[in-house]
N, C-alpha and C positions, 0 to 999 in steps of 0.2 A: 055403572060408575062405582057403586058400592063394592062390588066384587073386585074391581081393579084396585080400589083403595086398600082393601084387605090384603090382596096379594103383594102390593108394593110395600105396605107397612110391615107385613110379615118378613119380607126380604130384608128391609131396613139396611140398605147398602152403606149408609153413613154411620149407622149405630146410634141414632137419636133416641130410640125407645129403650126403656119405658118412660123417660123423662119428658119427651116432646109431646106436643098436642097431636091428636090423630090426623090433623090436616097438614102436617109438616111438609109432606111431599105433594101438596095440592097442585102446584103449578106444573110439576113434572107429570103428574097423573093426567092433568088436563091436556098436556101436549101428546101423551101416549094415546089418550082417547081420541083426540083430533086425528092423529095418524091412523088409528084403526078405522075411524069413520070415513076417511078419504081414500083408503086403500082396500079394495075388495078382496083381492087374491093374495093376502099377506102370508108369507112363509114364516116359520119360527126363526129362521136365520135372519131374515130382513127385520123382523120385529126386535130381535135381540140386538142387532146393530143399531137400530133407532133408539132403543132404550139406553144403550150405552152412550150414544151420542147426546141424548137429552141430559143424562146425569152428569156427563163430563162437562157439558156447557154450563150447567147450573152450579156445579161445585168445584170444578177444576181438578186436575190430576193430583194435586197435593192433598186433597181431601177424599176424592172418589178414586178408589183403587181397583175397581172391577175392570173387566174387559168384555168383549163381545161373547167370548166363550162362557164367562161367568154369568152373563145375562140370559143364556140360552134356556136354562131351567125356568127362569121367570117368564120368558116368552112362551114356552111350552105350556106353563100353567095358565097364562092369560088366554091363549088360544083355545085350550081345552075347556075353559070356563065361559067362553063367549056365548 
């Protein structure tokens, strides 16, 4: 979970940092972790899609401007660090 927190905070898709607390994305990270725990054969593309879905649901398209393609590098980083 700590590695996931570091990856998502470094990505900072909303631009909260450096002003926000380190746990600003805690609920989104928890959802990503749950998804990883319940899906054994996850691909980078599926994870990118899920990350995009989670952040879109949390922040809406008026605040969150990424897309699945933009989430692919984050997904690759997460999978390579599992």
